[in-house]
C-alpha positions in Angstrom: 135.0 67.3 116.7 137.3 69.8 115.0 136.1 72.7 113.0 137.8 71.2 110.0 135.5 68.2 110.1 132.3 70.2 110.4 130.1 71.8 107.8 129.4 75.0 109.5 126.8 76.8 107.5 124.9 79.4 109.5 122.5 81.5 107.6 120.3 84.3 109.0 117.8 85.6 106.5 114.4 87.1 105.9 114.0 85.3 102.6 114.0 81.7 101.5 117.0 79.5 100.9 116.5 77.9 97.5 118.3 74.7 98.4 116.0 74.1 101.4 113.0 74.7 99.3 114.1 72.2 96.7 114.8 69.6 99.4 111.4 70.1 101.0 109.7 69.8 97.7 111.4 66.5 96.9 111.3 64.9 100.3 108.2 66.4 101.9 107.8 67.2 105.6 107.1 64.8 108.5 103.3 64.7 109.0 102.5 66.4 105.7 100.9 64.6 102.8 103.6 64.6 100.1 101.2 65.8 97.4 99.5 68.6 99.5 100.9 72.0 98.6 102.5 73.9 101.4 100.9 77.3 102.1 100.6 79.8 105.0 97.9 79.6 106.1 97.4 76.0 105.2 94.6 75.1 102.7 91.5 74.2 104.7 90.7 71.2 102.4 92.8 69.4 99.8 91.9 66.4 97.7 94.6 64.7 95.7 94.1 64.6 92.0 95.9 63.1 89.0 98.6 64.7 86.9 100.2 68.0 87.6 100.3 71.6 86.5 103.4 73.2 84.9 103.9 76.9 84.9 106.1 78.4 82.1 106.7 81.5 80.1 103.8 80.5 77.9 101.3 80.5 80.7 98.4 83.0 80.6 95.9 84.5 83.1 92.4 83.9 81.6 89.4 85.8 82.9 85.8 84.7 82.6 84.3 87.1 80.1 81.3 87.8 82.4 83.6 88.8 85.3 86.3 90.8 83.4 85.5 94.1 85.0 85.3 92.8 88.6 88.5 90.8 88.3 90.7 93.1 86.2 92.6 94.6 89.1 93.2 91.2 90.8 94.4 89.9 87.4 96.8 92.8 86.9 98.2 92.5 90.4 98.7 88.8 89.9 100.5 89.3 86.6 102.8 91.9 88.1 103.6 89.5 91.0 104.3 86.7 88.6 106.7 88.9 86.7 108.6 89.8 89.8 108.7 86.2 91.0 109.5 84.4 87.8 110.8 87.0 85.3 108.0 86.0 82.9 105.6 88.5 81.5 102.2 86.7 81.7 99.4 88.1 79.6 95.9 88.6 80.8 93.3 87.4 78.3 89.5 86.9 78.3 87.4 83.9 77.5 87.0 80.5 79.2 86.9 78.7 75.8 90.6 79.6 75.2 92.0 78.0 78.4 94.9 75.7 77.5 97.5 73.8 79.4 99.6 76.0 81.6 96.9 78.7 81.9 95.4 80.1 85.1 91.6 80.7 84.9 89.9 83.2 87.2 86.1 83.4 87.6 83.3 84.4 90.0 80.1 82.6 90.7 81.4 79.6 92.7 78.4 77.5 93.7 79.6 76.9 97.3 78.0 78.9 100.0 80.3 77.7 102.7 83.4 79.5 101.4 81.8 82.9 102.1 83.1 86.3 101.1 86.9 85.5 101.2 87.0 81.8 100.4 87.8 80.2 97.1 87.9 77.0 95.2 91.2 75.9 93.5 91.5 73.2 90.9 94.9 72.1 89.8 95.2 70.0 86.6 97.1 70.8 83.4 95.7 74.3 84.0 94.7 76.0 87.2 91.2 77.3 87.9 90.4 79.7 90.8 86.7 80.4 91.5 85.0 82.4 94.3 81.9 84.4 95.2 83.8 87.7 95.4 86.9 89.3 93.9 88.5 89.0 97.4 88.1 85.3 97.3 89.7 85.0 93.9 92.6 87.3 95.1 93.3 85.0 98.0 93.3 82.0 95.6 96.1 83.8 93.7 98.0 84.2 96.9 98.0 80.5 97.5 99.1 79.9 94.0 101.9 82.4 94.3 103.1 80.5 97.4 103.1 77.2 95.5 104.9 78.7 92.5 107.5 80.2 94.9 108.5 76.6 95.7 108.6 75.4 92.1 106.9 75.7 88.7 105.3 72.2 88.9 102.3 71.6 91.2 100.6 68.2 91.9 97.1 67.8 90.7 94.2 68.2 93.2 91.4 70.4 94.4 91.1 72.8 97.4 88.4 74.5 99.3 89.6 77.3 101.5 88.0 80.0 103.7 88.8 81.9 106.9 87.2 81.5 110.3 87.5 85.2 111.2 86.8 88.4 109.1 89.7 90.5 110.5 93.3 89.4 110.6 96.0 91.9 110.8 98.8 94.0 112.2 99.3 97.4 113.8 102.5 99.6 113.2 103.3 102.4 115.7 104.4 105.1 113.2 103.6 107.8 115.7 106.6 107.1 117.9 108.9 105.7 115.1 108.6 106.9 111.5 108.5 104.0 109.0 109.3 104.7 105.4 106.6 104.5 102.7 108.5 101.6 101.2 108.3 99.7 104.5 104.5 100.2 104.6 104.1 99.3 100.9 106.2 96.1 101.5 104.1 95.1 104.4 100.8 95.8 102.7 101.8 93.2 100.1 103.3 90.9 102.8 100.0 90.9 104.8 98.1 90.1 101.6 100.5 87.3 100.8 99.6 85.7 104.2 95.9 86.5 103.7 96.0 89.1 106.5 93.6 91.9 105.6 93.7 94.6 108.4 96.5 97.2 108.6 96.2 99.5 111.6 98.4 102.6 111.4 98.9 104.2 114.8 99.7 107.7 113.4 100.2 109.9 116.5 101.9 109.3 119.9 104.7 110.3 122.2 107.7 108.1 123.1 109.5 107.3 126.3 112.2 110.0 125.7 109.7 112.9 125.4 109.6 112.9 121.6 106.4 112.7 119.6 105.1 112.4 116.1 102.0 113.2 114.1 102.5 111.6 110.7 99.7 113.0 108.6 99.9 116.1 106.5 97.3 118.5 108.0 95.9 121.4 106.2 93.5 122.5 109.1 96.4 122.4 111.6 99.8 122.3 109.9 101.4 123.2 113.2 100.9 119.6 114.5 102.4 117.8 111.5 105.8 116.4 112.3 108.8 117.0 110.1 108.8 113.3 109.2 105.3 112.6 107.9 103.3 111.1 105.1 102.1 113.6 102.5 98.5 113.5 101.5 99.6 112.1 98.1 101.8 109.4 99.8 99.0 108.3 102.0 96.5 108.2 99.1 98.9 106.0 97.2 99.2 103.6 100.2 95.4 103.4 100.5 95.1 102.6 96.8 97.8 100.0 96.9 96.1 98.4 99.9 92.8 98.3 98.1 94.3 96.5 95.2 95.8 94.0 97.6 92.5 93.6 99.6 94.1 95.1 102.8 92.1 97.6 104.8 94.1 100.6 106.2 92.6 101.6 109.6 94.0 105.0 110.8 94.3 106.0 114.4 94.8 109.4 115.9 95.2 108.7 119.6 93.1 110.9 121.9 92.5 112.0 124.6 95.7 110.6 125.9 99.0 110.1 124.1 98.2 113.5 122.6 101.5 115.4 123.0 101.7 116.0 119.2 98.5 118.0 119.5 99.4 119.6 122.8 103.0 120.7 122.0 101.9 123.6 119.8 98.8 124.2 122.0 100.0 123.9 125.6 96.8 125.4 127.0 95.1 122.1 126.0 97.0 119.9 128.4 95.4 118.6 131.6 97.4 120.3 134.4 100.6 118.4 135.0 99.7 115.3 132.9 102.0 115.3 129.9 100.2 114.3 126.7 96.6 114.2 128.1 94.0 116.6 126.7 92.1 118.7 129.2 88.6 117.4 128.6 87.1 120.3 130.5 88.5 122.7 127.9 86.1 123.2 124.9 89.1 124.0 122.7 90.3 120.4 123.0 87.1 119.3 121.3 87.4 121.9 118.6 90.9 120.7 117.7 89.9 117.0 117.7 86.9 117.7 115.5 88.9 119.7 113.0 91.2 116.8 112.6 88.4 114.2 112.3 86.6 116.3 109.7 89.8 116.6 107.7 91.0 113.0 107.8 87.9 110.9 107.9 87.1 111.4 104.2 90.7 110.5 103.2 90.4 106.9 104.3 87.9 104.6 102.6 87.9 101.9 105.3 84.6 101.7 107.2 86.5 102.2 110.5 88.3 104.9 112.5 90.4 104.2 115.5 90.4 106.8 118.3 92.8 105.0 120.7 91.3 106.2 123.9 93.7 104.3 126.2 95.5 105.2 129.4 93.8 108.6 130.1 93.4 108.4 133.9 93.1 105.6 136.3 89.7 105.2 137.9 91.1 106.5 141.2 92.7 109.7 139.7 89.7 111.7 138.6 89.2 113.2 142.0 92.6 115.0 141.5 91.1 117.0 138.7 87.8 118.4 139.9 87.4 120.5 136.8 86.6 117.3 134.9 83.6 116.5 137.1 82.4 120.1 137.0 82.4 120.1 133.2 80.8 116.6 133.1 78.0 117.9 135.2 77.5 120.9 132.9 77.2 118.4 129.9 75.5 115.4 131.5 73.7 116.6 134.6 74.4 116.8 138.3 74.9 113.1 138.9 77.9 112.9 136.5 81.4 112.2 137.8 84.8 112.9 136.4 84.9 109.5 134.6 81.8 110.5 132.7 83.7 113.2 130.8 86.1 110.6 129.5 83.4 108.1 128.4 81.4 111.0 127.0 84.3 112.2 125.0 84.8 108.9 123.2 81.0 108.6 122.6 81.2 112.1 121.1 84.0 111.0 118.7 81.8 108.0 117.9 79.0 110.3 116.7 81.3 112.2 114.4 82.7 109.0 113.0 79.2 107.6 112.5 78.2 110.8 110.6 80.9 109.9 108.1 79.3 106.4 107.7 82.1 104.7 109.6 82.3 102.7 112.8 84.6 103.7 115.7 87.2 101.4 117.3 88.9 101.9 120.6 91.1 100.1 123.1 89.1 98.6 125.9 90.3 101.1 128.5 86.7 102.5 128.4 85.8 99.7 130.7 88.6 100.5 133.1 86.6 103.4 134.6 83.0 103.6 135.9 80.8 106.6 135.1 77.7 107.5 136.9 75.6 108.4 133.8 77.6 107.5 130.7 78.4 104.0 129.3 80.4 103.3 126.1 78.2 103.3 123.0 77.6 99.7 122.1 78.5 100.2 118.4 82.1 100.9 119.4 84.4 98.0 118.5 86.4 97.0 121.6 90.0 96.0 120.9 90.8 93.9 123.9 94.4 94.5 124.9 94.4 94.7 128.7 92.2 92.8 131.2 90.1 95.8 132.3 87.3 93.4 131.8 86.7 89.9 130.4 85.9 89.5 126.7 82.4 88.3 127.7 81.6 91.7 129.3 81.6 93.9 126.2 80.0 91.1 124.1 77.1 91.0 126.6 76.7 94.8 126.2 76.4 94.7 122.4 80.0 95.4 121.4 82.0 93.3 118.9 85.6 92.6 120.0 89.0 91.9 118.6 91.7 89.9 120.4 94.7 92.3 120.9 96.2 90.4 123.9 99.2 92.4 125.1 100.8 89.3 126.5 101.0 87.5 123.2 100.4 89.9 120.4 102.7 92.8 121.3 106.2 93.3 119.8 107.8 96.1 121.8 111.1 97.6 120.6 113.8 97.2 123.1 111.4 96.1 125.8 111.8 93.2 128.1 108.5 92.0 126.7 107.0 88.5 126.6 106.3 88.6 122.9 110.0 89.2 122.3 110.8 85.8 123.9 111.2 82.9 121.5 108.8 80.9 123.7 106.1 83.2 122.6 106.6 82.3 119.0 106.0 78.7 120.0 102.9 79.7 121.9 101.6 81.9 119.1 101.7 79.1 116.6 100.9 76.1 118.8 98.3 77.5 121.2 97.0 81.0 120.4 93.9 81.7 118.3 91.6 84.7 118.1 89.2 83.0 120.6 91.9 82.0 123.0 94.2 83.5 125.7 92.4 86.7 126.7 94.1 88.0 129.8 92.1 87.5 133.0 91.3 90.5 135.2 91.9 88.3 138.2 95.5 87.6 137.0 96.3 90.4 134.6 100.0 89.4 134.1 99.5 85.7 133.8 101.1 84.7 130.5 99.7 83.9 128.0 96.2 84.6 129.2 93.7 82.1 130.5 90.2 83.1 129.2 89.0 81.2 126.1 85.8 81.6 124.1 84.0 79.3 121.8 85.8 79.6 118.4 82.6 80.7 116.7 81.5 83.2 119.3 79.2 85.8 117.8 80.9 89.2 117.8 84.5 88.0 117.8 86.1 89.7 114.8 89.6 88.2 114.8 93.1 89.0 116.1 95.8 91.6 115.5 99.6 91.7 116.0 101.1 95.0 117.3 104.5 96.7 116.8 105.0 99.2 119.6 107.9 101.7 119.5 108.0 103.3 123.0 111.8 103.3 122.6 112.1 104.0 118.9 115.8 103.8 118.7 116.1 100.3 120.1 115.7 98.7 116.7 116.2 99.8 113.1 113.5 99.5 110.6 115.3 96.6 109.1 115.6 94.9 112.5 111.9 95.3 113.0 111.2 93.8 109.6 113.3 90.8 110.4 112.0 90.4 113.9 108.3 90.1 113.0 108.5 87.6 110.1 107.6 84.5 112.1 105.1 86.3 114.3 103.1 87.2 111.3 103.1 83.7 110.0 101.9 82.2 113.3 99.2 84.9 113.4 98.2 84.2 109.8 97.8 80.5 110.3 95.7 80.7 113.4 93.5 83.7 112.5 92.6 82.0 109.2 91.8 78.9 111.3 92.4 76.1 108.8 93.9 72.8 110.0 97.6 73.0 110.5 100.0 71.0 108.3 102.2 70.4 111.3 101.5 70.7 115.0 104.8 72.1 116.3 106.5 75.4 115.8 109.8 73.7 115.0 108.2 71.8 112.1 106.4 75.0 111.0 109.8 76.6 110.5 110.4 74.2 107.7 107.3 75.5 105.9 108.0 79.1 106.6 111.3 79.1 104.5 110.0 77.6 101.3 106.8 79.6 101.3 108.8 82.8 101.7 107.7 86.3 101.2 105.5 88.3 98.8 107.5 88.4 95.5 108.7 92.0 95.8 109.0 91.9 99.6 112.5 93.4 99.3 116.1 92.5 99.0 116.7 88.9 99.5 119.3 86.4 98.5 121.1 83.2 99.5 124.8 82.8 100.3 126.1 79.3 99.9 129.2 77.2 99.4 129.8 73.6 98.4 133.2 73.5 100.2 133.1 75.2 103.5 136.2 73.3 104.9 139.8 74.0 103.8 143.0 72.7 105.3 146.4 74.4 104.7 149.9 74.6 106.2 151.0 77.7 107.9 152.2 80.2 105.3 149.7 79.0 102.7 146.5 80.7 101.5 143.1 79.1 101.9 140.6 79.9 99.1 136.9 79.5 99.3 134.3 79.9 96.6 130.8 81.2 97.6 127.7 81.7 95.5 125.4 84.6 96.1 122.0 84.0 94.5 119.5 87.0 94.4 115.9 86.1 95.0 112.6 87.9 94.5 113.7 90.7 92.2 116.7 91.9 94.3 118.3 94.9 92.6 120.0 96.6 95.6 123.7 96.8 96.3 125.2 94.1 98.6 128.3 94.6 100.7 130.5 91.7 101.7 133.1 91.3 104.4 134.8 88.6 106.4 135.9 88.4 110.0 138.9 86.2 110.6 140.2 86.6 114.2 143.1 84.3 113.6 146.6 85.1 114.8 148.9 85.9 111.9 146.2 85.6 109.3 144.5 88.1 106.9 141.2 87.7 105.2 140.3 89.2 101.8 137.0 89.0 99.8 136.4 89.7 96.1 134.3 91.5 95.2 133.7 93.6 98.3 130.3 94.7 96.9 128.0 94.0 94.0 124.7 94.9 92.5 122.6 92.1 91.0 121.4 92.6 87.4 119.2 90.8 85.0 115.6 89.5 85.3 115.8 87.2 87.2 119.2 88.3 88.5 122.0 85.9 87.9 124.1 84.3 90.7 127.5 85.9 91.5 130.7 84.1 92.5 132.4 85.4 95.7 136.1 84.5 96.5 137.3 84.5 100.0 141.1 84.2 100.6 142.7 83.7 104.1 146.5 84.1 104.0 148.4 82.6 106.9 151.9 83.3 108.2 154.7 80.6 108.0 156.6 79.4 111.1 159.6 81.8 110.6 159.8 85.2 108.9 162.9 87.2 108.0 163.7 90.4 109.9 163.0 93.4 107.7 165.1 96.5 108.0 164.5 99.2 109.1 162.9 97.7 112.2 161.5 99.1 115.4 163.4 100.0 118.5 163.3 96.5 120.0 165.5 95.4 117.1 167.7 98.5 116.4 169.1 98.7 119.9 170.5 95.1 119.9 171.8 95.7 116.4 173.5 99.0 117.5 175.2 97.2 120.4 176.4 94.5 118.0 177.9 97.1 115.7 179.6 98.9 118.6 181.1 95.6 119.8 182.5 94.9 116.4 183.9 98.4 116.1 185.5 98.1 119.5 187.0 94.8 118.4 188.4 96.5 115.3 190.0 99.3 117.4 191.4 96.8 119.7 192.9 95.1 116.7 195.0 98.2 115.9 197.0 97.7 119.1 196.8 93.9 119.3 197.8 93.1 115.7 199.6 96.0 114.0 200.0 93.8 110.9 196.2 93.9 110.4 195.8 97.6 111.2 194.3 98.8 107.9 191.7 95.9 107.6 190.7 96.4 111.2 190.2 100.2 110.8 188.2 99.6 107.7 186.0 97.0 109.4 185.6 99.4 112.4 184.5 102.2 110.1 182.0 100.0 108.4 180.5 98.9 111.7 180.3 102.5 112.9 178.3 103.3 109.7 175.9 100.4 110.4 175.5 101.7 113.9 174.6 105.1 112.7 172.0 103.6 110.3 170.6 101.6 113.2 170.2 104.7 115.3 168.6 106.5 112.4 166.1 103.7 112.0 165.4 103.7 115.7 164.7 107.4 115.7 162.3 107.2 112.7 160.1 104.5 114.4 160.6 101.8 111.8 157.9 99.6 110.2 155.4 97.4 112.2 156.6 94.1 113.6 156.0 91.2 111.1 152.9 89.1 111.8 153.5 86.2 114.2 153.3 82.6 112.9 149.7 81.3 112.5 149.4 78.6 115.1 148.2 75.2 114.1 144.5 74.5 114.9 140.9 74.8 113.6 139.2 78.1 113.1 135.8 79.5 112.1 135.5 82.5 109.8 132.3 84.4 109.4 131.5 85.9 106.0 128.7 88.4 106.0 126.7 89.8 103.1 124.4 92.8 103.7 121.8 94.7 101.7 119.6 97.5 103.0 117.3 95.2 104.9 118.8 91.7 104.7 121.9 90.2 106.2 123.2 86.7 105.6 126.1 85.1 107.5 127.9 81.9 106.5 130.6 80.2 108.5 133.6 78.7 106.7 136.1 76.5 108.5 139.9 76.7 108.3 142.3 74.0 109.6 146.0 75.1 109.9 148.6 72.4 110.2 
């Protein structure tokens, strides 16, 4: 089939294509009840009702008078999100008696014990009612409603009961190796909340594969360790407050005793011999520095957890290479202690400090990759199970609670040849993974995707977490990371919430991802469309295309546009070359693309290049010679011949002059007949859309 007969729209985007959303709303999805709203995660229970709800500029958020204080922040956040999404300023009022058609009523006191602390009840009629036992439950009800309104302002009548299977559902970002902007973190706090993910782990210190390192907190006790790129105390406090408003828990991590180059670089005496980035745990000064940092930063984070990392210190077989570790361990723990006991004892020591601040310690499960003679990990430490040093049943049997952090399925590694970067893993993540499934097996540590499964309601299983690791920080830009993790987060959200899926396959799930979209102010997003992607012209004519760029979700950033037409003898122009959306909501813009082709024959323009002036010079010389010859051959024509010869000599001189000056470029060759594809690209700071238009030249 020729390109001229094809409709070649190819769009790569982070946002939602409005046309797809409309089609899905009208037609429904295979395997999905037409009346059931599409959300991510899916509603646990939905019962069809009668009628429908219509949102408009006249809608209001109505709070139950008895719950006004508890729900005021959630109501304010919801109203702000609605303004961004719809352009409507929705007032917040109090009093159940005033509820009218189009309103959204929020209340506590739901008489349904099964929904728990984060569940909610949703009733859709001519108004919407969201009720829960806690503010968090009401908030998650508003997230579901936002997703529905994102797809259209009319929602079918019905009732929903919805609650999660697991209390912790989240993501980690490695800001230690790669600095992410405050805006990126703010955007993803809201994005996590939009998907009902509630755990945001910030890996704030580390060293990268190139020898670089980062410590991203502003330290007063040890300013020498703070990196040039860091979050100020005020910025981090603002992030924490935003996260609290969106019911997202920020869990900080300062990684010790390994991955500690940011601490060691200004204090080289604290390094363990030749082991870059590993604290010498036989040096009391290492403990002093770590305690200073803990005492400074523990009070700055209200979450009930602190993450110490604790991974990849030494292999169980390496401790004998550093006898000073065993010597110091025996001083602290008695003559039976071995070198491994100093490592386990260090993490237990951190646990005590964290406990004294009324928090609980979390650590990677490397603690069970070594065997001490006298020390064992404190059972209150939450084990984040990333590598199969042990089975998940092992720490559970010893009193720990655990989180599924499977490195085979839940790691996104920048630039790495990593399994999670394979499209097949997105299929697995949605179709097969769950927090109770696919723990790696110590007997087959690299067997993807992990073969150990637990009962889904295993006591002590907290949930699952997705990780962005930046060992090679330059391999992806911040925008590329943002684009790359979109579908991972949605698969994680669906399966860590645990509700029945609307569709069973990942390919069908993609059709839900687009219309549900992102949190309203996720960032720049727009659609780029055309109703006429195919144009046929004759060589020498200009093909003109009209495109429509429609901003979505409050886009106010500048957008640059360009086209790539690798067609012989053709030039591509685009108007405008850039634009900045305006209005609330922003209005669509018309983009004109012109492709000018070259006709079969073109005139020779003088002056020309050497390849043309040389033949021209010879022609003039020949004529002049002929004229001179005429002087002797035909005396009667002597004067006309001399005149003609003089004229030819003048032309010859001009030709030589043109040749010496270089001339102008050779005219474009004729545009060959055929079918061509032209890519038009529109780019903002974090979003890129491409659309293919088709040209047939006859």
